[in-house]
N, C-alpha and C positions, 0 to 999 in steps of 0.2 A: 530603497523604498519598496514596501510590500505591494503585491499585486492587488488590483481593485477587487472588491467583492462582486460576484455575479448577482444578477437579480434572482428572485424566487423562481421565475419561469425558466431562466437559463439553467439554474442549479438542478431543477427537477428533470429537465430534458437531458442534461448531461449524465445524471445518475441512471436514468432509464437506458440511455444509449450504451453507456459503459457496462451496465449490468448485463445487457443482452450480449455484448461482445465477449465478456469473460465467460459467460455460459456457453456460447457457441464454440469457443476455443477450448472448452474443457478445463478451464482454470478453476471452476467450481462444479460441484455435483449436487443434485437434489436441491435443498434450500440452503446450501452452504454460502458463506461469505456475506459481506456487508459493505456498503459504500456510503459516503457522506460528502457534502459540500457545504462549506461555511459561507453564509450570505451576509454577515454583519459582525460587529464587534461582539455580539452576544446571541448569535442565532446560526443554526445550521439545519440542513435537511438530511435525513438519514433513512435508510431502507428499513422496512418492517421485519419482524421476526417471522420465521416459518413460511417464507415465500421464495420460490425459485427466482433467481436473478434474471432468468430468461423470459419470465412472463409477468413482470411487474407492470402496474399501471400507475399513472400519476396520483390517483386518489389513495393509493396505498402508502405513499410516502408520509413521513412524520417530521414536523418542524419542532425543534427543541431549542432551549437556551443552553448555555455552556455548563449549567448545573444539572442538565438532564430533565428540566421541566418542560412539559408539552405546551407548545404554542399553537400548533395547528395539526390536524389529522386525527383520525380515530383509531388507527392501528397501534399495536404495541411495538415500540422501536426494537431494533435488533438487540439481542442480549450482549453483544460486544460493543454497544454504544459507549460504555465507560472508557474503552480503549481509544475510541475516536476523540472523545472529549478531552482526554489527557493529552493526546498529541497536539490538539489545537491550543491547549493552555500552555504546553511546554514550548511550542514553536509558533509564535504569532504570524509568521510568514506563510504557514500552511493554509491552503484553501480547499484541499480535497484529500480524502483518505480512502484507500481501497484495501480491504482484507479479503483474501481468497485462499484456496487450497491447491495451488498449481502443483501437479504431481511430482515433477522432478525437484522443484525447490522444496516441497514438503518432505521429500525423502531426506534431503540434507538437514532440514529442521528436526526430523525424527532421529537422525543420527547424531545431532548436536554438532554438526560440522559447518562452520561459517563459509560463505562464499567470498573468500578474501584473496584469491589468486588472480592477478591480471592476465587474462587469457584472451579476451575479446575487446577490441578497441571501443565499441559502443558501450559496453558495460563499464569500462574504465571512465569514460566521459560522463555517462548518464547516471551511473550508480555509485561507483567507488566500492569500498568494502561493505559487505553485507554481514553483520554479526548475527548471533543467535541470542534471543532473549530467553531467560529461564522460564520453565513451565509454570503456569498458574491455572487454576480451575476456570473453565469457560464461564463467562458472565460475571466473574468475581472482580472485586476491586484490585485483586492481585495481578490481573492481566494488565490493567492500566499502570500499576506500579512497575511491572516488569519491562514495559516499553519506555517508560519515562526517561531513563538515563540516555536513551539513544536518539531522541527526537530532534535535537539541534545539530548533531554532528554527522548524521547519516541520512540516507534517502530511502532506504528499504531495510527490512528486518525480517529474519526468520523467527518464527515462534515455536519453541521446542515442543515436539510431539503434536503440532497443531497445523501450522500453515505459514503464511507470509502476510506482511502488511507493507504497503508503500504509501507515500504521501508526496504532495507537490504543491506548486503555486496555482495549479488548475487541475480539474479532473482529467484533462487530456494528459498532462504530465504525470500524474499519479498512475493512470492507466498504462501509459507507455512504460513506466518504470516497472510495473508488474510484468508486462510482457518481456521486457529486457531481462528481468530477473529469472524468469522461467527459461529463456534462451540461454542465459549464462549457466544455469543449473544443468540443462541438457548437454551443452557442449562440454562442461566439466566432467559429466558422467561418461561421455564418449571418449574423452581424453584418458580417463581412468581405464576404460576398456582397452584402449590402445597401449596401456602401460606407459603413458607419456606424462611427465610432470613438468613439461616445458612452460615457462612463463615469460612475459615480456621483460626486457631489460629495464632497469629503473629509469634510465634516461628517456626511454620511449614513454614510460608511464607519466613522467613529469611533463613531457611535451603534450601528451593527450590531455592531461589535467589542465594545461594552460589554455586549451580550447574552450573550456567551460564558459567563461564570460561572453565570448563571441556567440556561443550557442544559447545564451540566455539562462545559464545554470549557475546558481549561486554556490 
């Protein structure tokens, strides 16, 4: 069963809170990134274009239908809204999407290297494999097309030469996945610095994956 939709008020509060957190943690810079929360079968709230995620206010947010038509708000929605819309259409269980440019994860995205090695227990449970979606011009329909094949079978994605996007059954889950992704990228970089390519044995990976249902992860 899919998670219930949040109310408009809940969705807007969650977007503002998560936007501030990712800005304060340095997971976005300037006016980078965008966030959205789905509030119904054909409605979502999304961040506006050209605004720092650390200084948004409720009146800046925009409500759209799944075809991108404006329902409420006066601002122009984020240029990456097409990507959010496609994720919701491809995976009806998704209730929130976070796109950011976390430095370490973005380094892997720019290098075209997936984060697919089981090195941290939390990342195995919460994320699993994180592939790389091929590059597409920002704001184009190509970005939506590039992420579409990954929306059902993965929880996070690197965007080639661009950044990262995570999704979940709540904004909290999508936000946590972004932080977990950046932690995985940082640890992986440190392991490379150490000249270490050690990964978890397959039996341990399967045991950790078996914890997902108890932790509320599909």
